[in-house]
C-alpha positions in Angstrom: -22.0 54.5 10.3 -22.1 52.5 7.0 -18.3 52.3 7.1 -18.4 50.8 10.6 -20.9 48.2 9.6 -18.9 47.4 6.5 -15.7 47.0 8.5 -17.5 44.8 11.1 -19.0 42.7 8.3 -15.6 42.3 6.7 -13.9 41.3 9.9 -16.6 38.8 10.6 -16.2 37.3 7.2 -12.4 37.1 7.6 -12.9 35.4 11.0 -15.4 33.0 9.4 -13.0 32.1 6.6 -10.1 31.5 9.0 -12.2 29.3 11.2 -13.4 27.3 8.1 -9.7 26.7 7.1 -8.8 25.5 10.6 -11.8 23.2 10.7 -11.0 21.8 7.3 -7.4 21.2 8.3 -8.5 19.4 11.5 -10.9 17.2 9.4 -8.0 16.3 7.1 -5.8 15.5 10.1 -8.4 13.3 11.8 -9.2 11.4 8.6 -5.4 10.8 8.0 -5.0 9.5 11.6 -8.1 7.2 11.2 -6.7 5.9 7.9 -3.2 5.3 9.4 -4.7 3.5 12.3 -6.8 1.4 9.9 -3.7 0.7 7.7 -1.8 -0.7 10.7 -4.8 -2.7 12.1 -5.4 -5.9 10.2 -9.1 -6.0 9.6 -11.3 -7.9 7.2 -14.2 -5.5 7.8 -15.3 -4.1 4.4 -17.6 -1.5 5.8 -15.0 1.3 5.7 -16.5 4.4 4.1 -13.0 5.9 3.3 -10.7 4.5 0.6 -7.8 2.9 2.3 -4.2 4.0 2.0 -1.8 2.0 -0.1 1.0 2.9 2.2 2.3 5.4 4.7 5.2 7.9 4.5 6.9 8.7 7.8 9.6 11.3 8.4 10.1 11.6 12.2 12.6 14.5 12.0 9.8 16.8 10.6 6.9 15.0 12.3 5.4 13.9 9.0 3.2 10.8 8.9 0.8 10.7 6.0 -0.7 8.0 3.9 -0.8 7.8 0.1 -3.2 6.1 -2.3 -2.6 3.8 -5.2 -1.5 5.3 -8.5 -4.9 4.6 -10.1 -6.9 6.2 -7.3 -8.7 9.5 -8.1 -7.3 10.6 -4.7 -3.7 10.2 -6.0 -3.2 13.9 -6.8 -1.2 16.7 -5.2 -4.5 18.7 -5.2 -5.8 16.4 -2.4 -2.9 14.2 -1.0 0.6 13.0 -1.5 0.8 11.8 -5.1 2.6 8.7 -6.4 4.4 10.0 -9.5 6.1 6.8 -10.6 3.4 4.5 -12.0 5.7 1.5 -12.6 7.5 1.5 -9.2 6.5 0.7 -5.7 8.7 0.4 -2.6 9.2 -3.4 -2.9 10.8 -3.0 -6.3 14.4 -2.0 -7.1 13.6 1.4 -8.7 12.9 5.1 -7.9 9.7 5.4 -5.9 8.6 9.1 -6.4 6.2 11.0 -4.3 5.0 14.7 -4.7 3.1 17.1 -2.6 2.6 20.8 -2.0 5.0 22.8 0.3 3.0 26.0 0.7 0.7 27.1 3.6 -2.5 25.4 2.6 -4.1 22.4 4.5 -2.9 20.1 1.7 0.8 21.2 1.9 2.0 17.9 3.3 5.7 18.6 2.2 5.8 22.1 3.8 8.7 21.1 6.1 10.9 19.1 3.7 13.2 22.1 3.5 14.1 21.5 7.2 15.6 18.0 6.5 19.2 17.4 7.0 21.6 14.9 5.3 21.0 11.4 6.6 17.6 12.1 8.0 15.4 9.0 7.8 12.2 8.5 5.9 10.2 5.3 6.1 7.6 3.8 3.8 5.2 1.3 5.2 3.9 -0.9 2.4 2.3 -4.3 2.4 3.2 -5.0 6.0 6.8 -4.1 5.6 8.8 -1.0 6.6 11.3 0.4 4.1 13.8 2.8 5.6 15.7 5.4 3.6 18.3 8.0 4.4 18.5 11.4 2.8 21.7 11.6 0.6 21.1 14.5 -1.7 18.9 17.4 -2.6 18.5 19.5 -5.7 16.5 22.4 -7.0 15.7 22.3 -10.7 13.7 24.5 -13.1 10.0 23.6 -12.8 8.7 22.7 -16.2 6.5 19.7 -15.5 9.3 17.2 -16.1 11.9 16.0 -13.6 14.9 14.3 -15.0 16.4 11.8 -12.5 19.5 9.9 -13.2 19.0 6.2 -12.5 21.3 4.3 -10.2 21.5 0.7 -9.2 20.0 1.3 -5.7 16.3 1.5 -4.8 15.4 5.1 -3.8 12.7 7.2 -2.4 12.4 10.5 -4.2 10.3 13.3 -2.8 9.5 16.4 -4.8 7.8 19.7 -4.1 7.7 23.3 -5.1 10.6 25.5 -3.9 9.3 27.9 -1.2 11.4 30.8 -2.3 11.3 30.6 -6.0 8.1 29.7 -7.9 10.2 28.7 -10.9 12.0 25.9 -9.1 11.1 22.4 -8.0 13.0 20.8 -5.0 14.0 17.1 -5.1 15.0 15.0 -2.1 16.9 11.8 -2.8 16.8 9.0 -0.2 18.6 5.7 -0.5 17.2 2.5 0.9 19.0 1.3 4.0 16.7 -1.5 5.2 
């Protein structure tokens, strides 16, 4: 009898935890959509409760549309969002604009489908009322040690990085070159 009550209690707890994760994921998705809509709607209303996105990353081939915050924001962290890694570079400059996010199964794994990208897939950054489009030109997996060495080139690039799904010791890097 006690064993049956324990099993029922355990199953109820599991169901409760799964439901909480789904609710939290839905809240994150709704907040993201509200912030994206706010980003594209010119408004002078300063009553927004939520900190506004600095820009939006869009990759149609994997149905990714997610905002990111300024480098100095406390929300600029892979623990909560897509993180700007390059403090001295933004999309309107001729440099490497680097973004990072998780690729696992949690509700903050915004880069979980990057491994499905194909060469020449398009990624766009919306920043300061302008759309910057990039094409995927190369990928690499490097040893994860907290430092990513990127050879500089004379073209502005978008670089996305995330953990490798199959090897915890590797970091995946996706190189996109500006096309418009």
